[in-house]
N, C-alpha and C positions, 0 to 999 in steps of 0.2 A: 282472659288477661289482655290489658290494654295495650295494643299495638306491640306485642312482644317482639314480633319480626322486625318491625321498624326500629325499635330499641337496640336489638342485637346487631342490625346493619350499622346503626349509628355508632355504636361502641366499637365495632369492628373497623370502621373508618378512622375513628379517633386513634386506635391502637396502630393502624397502618401508618399514619402520619407520625406519630410519636416514634415508632421504631425506625422510620426512614430518617427522622432527624437525629436520632441517637446514633444510627449508622454513620451518617456523614460527620458527626462530631467525633466518632471513633477513628475515622479515617485521618482527621486532622490531628488528633492526640495520639495516634497509633497505639491505641488501648481499647480492645474490645470488652475489657472488664466493666466499663460504665454501664453495660446492660444489667449487671447484677443489681445495684441499688435501686433500679427502676422497678424491679419485680414487685415489691410491696406497693410502691406509689402508683404503679400501673393499675392495680385493682381498685385503688382510691379513685383514679381517674375514671375507669369504667363505671364504678357505682354512681358517681355524681353526673357523668354524662347520661346514664340511664335515668337519673332522677330528673334531669332537666326537661321541663315542659311536660311532665307525666304526673299522674296521681296513682296512689296505691293504698292498700289498707293499713291504717295506722292502729297501734303504734309499731307494727312490725317494720314497716318501711323506715322509720326513724331509727329503730334499733339496728337494723342491718347497716345503714349509713354510718352510724356512730361506731359500731364495733369494727367495720373494715377500715374506717379512717384511722382509728386508734392503732390497730394491728399494722396496716400498711405503712403508716408514716413512722412508727417506731422501727420497723424492719429496715426501712430505707436509710434512716438516720444511723442505725447500728452498722449497716454495711458500708456506708460512706465513711464513718469513722474507722472501721476496721481495715478498710482498703487504702485509706489516705497514706500516701508516701510510699506504697509498696510496689508501684508499677503495675504491669499487666499481670493478671492471674496466670499461673503455670499452665492451667488447662488451655487458655487462649494462646499462650506462647508456643505450646507444642502443635496446636492447629496451625499457627502462622508458619512455623518451621516446615511442617508437612505440605502445606499448600504453596509455600514460597511466594512468588511474585503475584499469584492468583488470589491470594488470602483476601485482599481488599474487596473483591467482588464475591467470592465465595462466603465471606462472613455475612453478607447481607442475607442469604438464605439459611445457612447452617447455624447462625447464631441469633440474629435480629428477627428475622421472619419466623423462624421455628418458635423462639420464646414468645413472640407476639401471638402466634396461632395457640399455643399452649395456654397462655394467659387468658385469651378470650374463651376458650372452652372451659377452663377450671372457674371462670367468673360467672358462669351461667346461673348458680344458685342466687348470686347477688342480684343479677338482672331480673330474674324471676321474682324473687321476694320483694324487690323495690316496686315493681309495677302490677304485682297481683292485686286484685280488686277485692279479695276475701281469702278467708274469713277475717272479719273485724275483731280487734282484741288479740290478746296472747293466750293460746291454748298450751296444753301439756307438752306438745312437741316443740313449740317455741321456747318454753321455759327450760326444757332439756337442752335445746340448741344453745341457749345462752349459758347454761352451766358447763357444756362441753367447751364452748369458746373460753369462758373465764378460767377453767382449769388448763386449757392449752396455753392462753396468754401467760399465765404465771410460769409454766414450765419453760416456754420459749424465752421470755424476757429474763427471768431469773437465771436460766441455764446459760444464756448468752453473756449475762453480767458475770457470773462466776467464771466462765471460761476466759473472758476478757482480762479479769483480774489475775487468774492464774497465768496467763501468757505474759502479763507485764511484769511478773515477779521474776528476776533473774534466778532465784533459787529453783524454779520449776523446770529449768532447762533439762531436757531429757526424761522428765518425770511424766507420770500419768495422773490426770485429774481424776480423782476417785472419792471426792467428798462432795458435800451438798447434794443437790439432785443428781449429780454425776454418779453417786454412790448406787442409786436405784435403776439408772437407765444409762447405756453408754452414749445416748443421743437424746437428752431432754428437750433441746431446741427443735429437733425434728418431730419428736413425739408431740411436743406442743403445737407445732405448725399443723400437723395432721389433725389433732383433736379440734382446733379452731375451725378447719374446713368442714369437719363433720358436723360442727355446730352450725355453720352457714347452711350446710346441706339439709339439716333438720328444719331450719327456719324456712327454707324453700319448700320442704316436704309438707310442712304445716299449711302452706299456701296451695297445696294440691298438686305439686309438680314432682312426682316420684322419680322421673327420669333424670333429674339433675343430679342424683346421688352419683352419677358417672364422674362428677367433679372431685368429690373427696376420695373416690375410689382411685382415680387417676393420680391425685396428689400423693396417696399412700404408695402406689406402684413406684412413682419417681423417687420418693424419699427412701424407700426400702431397697429398690432394685437397680435405679439407674444413677441419679445425681446425688443421692444422699449417703446412706449407710454403706452401700455396696462400694461406691467410688471412694469414700473417705477411709475405709477399711481395707482397701485393696493391697496397700504396702505399709501401713502404719506400724504393724508389729515389727517390721524390720528396722523402722527408725526409732522406735521408742521401746527400750527394754522394759519388760514387765507388762506390756500390753496384753500379751497372750494370756497371762494370768488373769489380768482385769476382764477379758473376754470370757474366760471360764466362770467367773463368779458373778458377773454382772449382766442383766438382761440387755439385749440389743436395743429394744425399742419401748415396749410397754413397761412402765415402772414396776419393779418388784424388789423385794428384799434380796440382797446379794447372798449368793451360796456360801457355804463355809469353805474355806480354802483346803484344797486337797493336801494330804500328808504324804 
């Protein structure tokens, strides 16, 4: 692989600068939530920084650049729209209260540096697939990776859209979204995100880098056990009547037909 170590160092440096600038902006705005919309576009930045001045086997390289750009920009725009006008996310407000006057400094490490390191590690399949010198053409693993990405993109984008429309409807207040993709999985957007990253992993695997599968595995871990399903469902049943019944009949992550309601 062409100068993979150099490319990884360069992308790491770019992320360090980007996160430092975001942190400084967050201090001025008193809003650490601005790191969230960067999550998608950060991967786009890493991909294009990796492509700068390098070559790689085509058309895999072009496919990866296109897919990550579509995914990352859509996610960033979605999060910007969702967060607009709502102030700082409750997670960061709780951290701000807990750390008090030290939060301005602590946030550099616990929020911005941590997410920057995580983003860099998870982006490894992108960097590998972009600079890998072979094999040329698209093989079965590449096609499977593209299929995973396509399924995941539909679930994430459509799931986000269905949830946004549900929340915008005053009649939905206190109710549970259990129609559309949300009928088959309680978290179609998280499932979609995971599927896309397994797609990127397969594209890198096709280039001969089996070790980068740590990236989708790590993404799965966070989506299921840390910042995704586990965090969101921690107290949602207390806030939304009917959610326990929804949990009983609906798959948590992998899409599947709902169970029949218990009598």
